[in-house]
C-alpha positions in Angstrom: 92.4 104.0 135.8 95.3 101.8 134.8 99.1 103.2 134.4 98.4 101.9 130.8 95.1 103.7 130.1 96.7 106.9 131.6 99.6 106.6 129.1 97.1 106.0 126.3 94.9 108.9 127.5 98.3 111.3 127.6 99.2 110.2 124.1 95.8 110.8 122.5 96.0 114.3 124.2 99.3 115.1 122.2 98.0 113.9 118.9 99.8 115.9 116.2 98.2 119.0 115.0 99.0 121.0 111.7 99.2 124.5 111.0 95.7 126.0 110.3 96.0 126.8 106.2 95.8 130.7 105.4 93.7 132.3 102.7 96.2 131.7 100.2 96.7 128.1 100.9 97.6 126.2 97.5 95.5 123.4 98.2 92.2 125.3 98.3 93.1 126.4 94.7 94.6 123.1 93.7 91.3 121.2 94.8 89.1 123.7 93.5 91.1 122.9 89.8 91.1 119.4 90.1 87.4 119.2 91.0 86.3 121.2 88.1 88.6 119.6 85.4 90.1 116.1 86.2 87.1 114.7 88.3 84.3 115.6 86.0 85.5 112.5 83.8 83.2 109.6 84.6 85.1 107.2 82.5 88.1 107.2 84.9 85.9 106.1 87.6 84.5 103.2 85.7 87.9 102.1 84.4 88.8 101.7 88.1 86.0 99.4 88.9 86.6 97.5 85.8 90.3 96.9 86.7 89.6 96.1 90.4 86.7 93.4 89.7 88.8 92.1 86.6 91.8 91.6 89.2 89.6 89.7 91.5 88.3 87.4 88.8 92.2 86.9 87.7 93.3 86.0 91.1 90.7 83.1 91.4 91.4 82.2 87.8 95.0 81.5 88.4 94.1 79.8 91.9 91.9 77.4 89.6 94.9 76.6 87.6 96.9 75.6 90.6 94.1 72.9 91.4 93.8 72.0 87.6 97.2 72.0 86.5 99.0 71.8 89.6 100.4 68.2 89.0 102.6 69.7 86.8 105.4 71.2 89.1 106.4 74.1 86.9 102.9 75.1 86.1 102.0 74.8 90.0 104.9 77.2 90.9 103.9 79.4 87.9 100.4 79.7 89.0 101.4 80.1 92.6 103.7 83.0 91.5 100.9 84.7 89.6 98.6 84.3 92.5 101.0 86.3 94.4 101.7 88.9 92.0 97.8 89.5 91.6 97.3 89.2 95.2 99.7 92.3 95.7 98.1 94.2 92.8 94.8 93.8 94.4 96.1 95.1 97.8 97.8 98.2 96.2 95.1 98.9 93.7 91.7 97.8 94.6 91.6 97.2 98.2 93.7 100.5 99.0 91.1 102.4 96.8 88.3 100.8 98.5 89.7 101.5 102.3 89.8 105.2 101.2 86.1 104.9 100.0 87.7 105.7 96.5 86.5 102.4 94.6 82.7 102.8 94.4 80.7 105.9 95.0 78.7 104.4 97.7 80.6 103.6 101.1 78.5 100.3 101.6 79.8 99.0 98.4 83.3 99.9 99.4 83.0 98.1 102.8 81.3 95.1 101.2 84.5 94.8 98.5 86.7 95.1 101.6 85.5 91.9 102.8 87.3 89.9 99.9 90.2 90.8 101.7 89.7 88.4 104.5 90.1 85.7 101.7 93.8 86.8 101.5 94.1 86.4 105.3 93.9 90.0 106.1 91.6 91.8 108.3 90.0 94.9 106.7 88.8 96.6 109.8 92.3 96.5 111.2 94.0 97.8 107.9 91.6 100.4 107.2 92.4 102.0 110.9 95.9 101.4 110.5 96.2 102.6 107.3 94.0 105.9 107.4 94.1 106.9 110.9 97.5 106.6 111.5 100.0 106.6 108.0 97.5 109.1 106.2 96.8 111.2 109.2 100.3 111.7 110.1 102.8 110.3 107.3 106.4 110.3 108.6 105.9 111.8 111.9 107.6 109.7 114.7 105.8 107.4 116.8 102.7 107.9 114.7 102.9 106.6 111.4 102.5 102.9 111.7 103.4 101.9 108.1 107.1 103.3 108.6 107.5 102.1 112.1 106.7 98.5 112.2 109.8 96.7 114.1 113.0 97.2 116.0 114.5 95.0 113.0 114.8 97.8 111.0 115.5 101.4 111.9 114.1 104.3 109.9 113.1 107.2 112.1 115.9 109.3 113.7 114.6 108.9 117.1 114.2 105.0 116.9 116.7 103.3 119.2 120.0 102.1 117.5 121.3 98.6 117.9 124.5 97.1 117.0 122.6 95.1 114.0 121.5 98.1 112.3 124.8 98.8 110.6 123.8 95.8 108.4 120.3 96.5 107.8 120.9 97.6 104.3 122.2 94.2 103.7 119.7 91.7 105.8 116.6 93.8 104.8 117.0 92.5 101.3 116.4 89.2 102.7 113.6 90.2 105.0 111.5 92.4 102.5 110.5 89.4 100.4 108.8 87.9 103.7 106.6 91.2 103.7 103.1 89.5 103.2 103.8 86.6 105.4 104.6 89.0 108.3 101.7 91.3 107.6 99.3 88.2 107.5 100.4 86.0 110.3 102.6 88.1 112.5 101.5 91.9 112.3 97.9 91.5 112.5 98.3 89.6 115.8 100.7 92.1 117.1 98.3 95.1 116.4 95.2 92.8 118.1 96.7 92.0 121.1 100.2 93.6 121.6 100.7 95.9 124.3 104.5 97.1 123.5 104.2 100.2 121.4 101.0 99.1 120.0 100.4 102.1 117.3 96.7 101.1 116.4 95.4 101.5 120.0 96.6 105.0 119.9 93.5 105.6 117.6 91.3 103.0 118.4 89.4 102.8 121.9 88.2 99.3 122.0 88.7 96.4 119.2 85.3 95.0 118.6 85.1 91.1 119.6 83.9 90.1 116.3 87.0 91.4 114.5 89.0 89.1 116.8 86.7 86.1 115.3 87.2 87.5 112.0 91.1 87.5 112.5 91.2 84.1 113.0 88.6 82.7 110.6 90.3 84.5 107.7 93.8 82.9 108.5 92.1 79.6 108.7 90.1 80.0 105.4 93.2 81.2 103.5 95.5 78.8 104.7 93.0 76.1 103.7 92.0 77.0 100.3 95.7 78.3 99.3 97.6 75.6 101.1 95.7 72.7 102.6 93.4 71.9 99.7 96.0 71.8 96.9 98.2 69.2 99.3 95.0 67.4 99.4 94.0 67.3 95.6 97.2 67.2 93.9 99.5 64.5 93.3 102.4 66.4 94.7 104.3 66.0 97.8 103.1 68.3 100.5 106.8 70.3 100.6 106.5 71.1 96.8 103.0 72.7 97.5 104.3 74.5 100.4 107.4 75.5 98.2 105.0 77.0 95.6 103.0 78.7 98.2 106.2 80.2 99.7 107.2 81.3 96.3 103.6 83.2 95.9 104.4 85.4 99.0 108.3 86.0 98.0 107.5 87.1 94.8 104.2 89.0 95.6 106.1 90.8 98.4 109.4 91.6 96.2 106.8 93.2 94.0 104.9 95.3 96.9 107.9 96.4 98.4 109.0 98.7 95.6 105.9 100.6 96.3 106.3 100.6 100.0 110.0 101.9 100.0 109.8 104.3 97.1 107.2 106.8 98.1 108.3 108.1 101.9 111.6 106.4 102.9 114.7 107.6 100.8 117.8 109.1 101.6 116.4 112.6 101.4 113.1 111.9 103.4 112.1 114.0 106.3 110.5 113.0 109.4 108.9 116.3 110.8 108.4 115.9 114.7 106.2 117.7 117.1 106.8 120.2 119.7 105.8 119.7 123.5 102.2 120.7 122.5 102.1 118.2 119.9 102.3 121.0 117.1 103.8 120.2 113.6 105.3 122.8 111.5 103.2 122.8 108.2 99.7 122.6 107.0 98.2 119.2 106.4 98.6 119.5 102.5 102.4 121.0 102.7 103.2 118.4 105.1 101.7 115.9 102.3 104.1 117.4 99.7 107.1 117.5 102.0 106.9 113.8 102.9 105.8 112.1 99.8 107.3 111.3 96.7 106.2 109.8 93.3 108.1 107.0 91.2 108.0 106.2 87.7 105.0 108.3 86.9 105.7 108.0 83.0 105.5 104.5 82.9 102.0 102.9 81.9 103.2 99.4 83.4 104.1 101.0 86.6 101.0 103.1 86.7 98.7 99.9 86.1 100.8 97.6 88.5 101.0 100.0 91.4 97.8 102.2 90.9 97.9 105.0 93.4 101.7 104.6 94.5 103.4 105.8 91.5 101.5 109.1 91.8 101.7 108.9 95.5 101.7 112.8 96.2 98.4 112.8 94.4 97.0 110.1 96.4 98.0 111.8 99.8 96.7 115.2 98.8 93.2 113.3 97.5 92.8 109.9 99.1 89.2 109.9 98.4 89.6 109.8 94.6 90.4 106.7 92.4 93.8 106.1 91.5 93.0 106.0 87.8 92.6 109.8 88.0 95.9 110.7 89.5 97.9 110.6 86.1 95.9 113.7 85.3 96.3 115.3 88.5 99.9 114.9 89.0 100.7 117.6 86.2 98.4 119.8 88.2 100.2 119.4 91.4 103.7 120.0 89.8 102.5 123.3 88.2 101.4 124.5 92.1 104.5 123.1 93.5 106.5 125.3 91.1 104.5 128.4 91.6 104.2 128.1 95.4 108.1 126.8 95.5 106.8 123.3 97.2 108.9 120.2 97.2 107.9 117.8 94.6 110.1 114.7 93.5 109.5 111.9 90.8 112.1 109.6 90.2 112.7 105.9 88.4 111.7 103.1 90.7 115.1 101.7 90.6 116.6 105.2 91.6 114.2 105.1 94.6 114.8 101.6 95.7 118.5 102.4 95.6 118.1 105.4 97.4 116.1 103.4 100.0 118.9 101.2 100.8 121.3 104.0 101.1 119.1 105.5 103.6 119.2 102.2 105.5 122.9 102.4 105.6 123.0 106.0 107.1 120.3 105.2 109.7 122.0 102.1 110.6 125.0 104.1 112.1 125.0 106.6 114.8 122.7 109.9 113.9 124.3 113.1 112.3 122.8 116.0 114.2 122.7 118.0 111.0 120.3 115.3 109.1 117.5 115.0 111.5 115.0 115.6 108.7 113.3 118.3 110.8 111.9 121.3 109.0 
């Protein structure tokens, strides 16, 4: 056995373990009430399917408009930007639900729907394991939550190395966050497939199927061809104008998506519960979700439509296998149980959440205060 294999085996032996729920666990009662009341409404399930399929149609409608009307530079940029916005909405609404098996009742339909993700350059096999087996299993847990720990460019976890440039991260991340989708599709996927340093995915995956490597490259090539090279070929536009429209698509889409990413787990009051030497956490699974997850703009119908399961993110983490269209009806029940059991629950406007996130970046960019480690 190689050294790296031994290291991976040791890490898997120390996988975080939650406290076992007791007889008076709030989540048992909460789940029973949600099942008996909210989840009986099948119209919310159908609404989610209509919304998801509608977004797919809308995306390719906007793409068709790039080819039909793209000889006009303003219209070229407009429809590229609309493609970017719709792309992100598909990610955080439809694909997100499908990855959790929450879009369709039959798992095979969710799996087939996820293949549409490949047209956007992603790899649904990788994303599902990265998101569910790491982020949802251990949200905000240092060295396990891959959605938070992605690069040394940004420091969020208290146990992450502190570099001199981190003192400016609350400034330069304004310029890096709009590149999020480009990083995801063209850098991060390759790092997770082939990287050896701090490869979080390989903590929970024994072996990446060879077919997924071929799919990885095929998805990138197909996406680049129809989104970038085909418009360059058919439109009467200089190549750099088309490239500019494609770049604007990713900038605007990422700016929209980052609001959801920074508003739900990583504000200035965020907790990052660590494990003891045996890998034990200090809370039950459900209590942990309440501690590390926050909602934003829950009363905004526009925000709920744009961000799906992210505005009511506590409900999503407690009921990941439930369609996001149910969450506005589940959240009031969660709030009632939080008050009854004296559990943390936070919901704030998105602008407050974003502001709080960048204050957190400023705090984490300097030497850590031992009294603010976030351990509970």
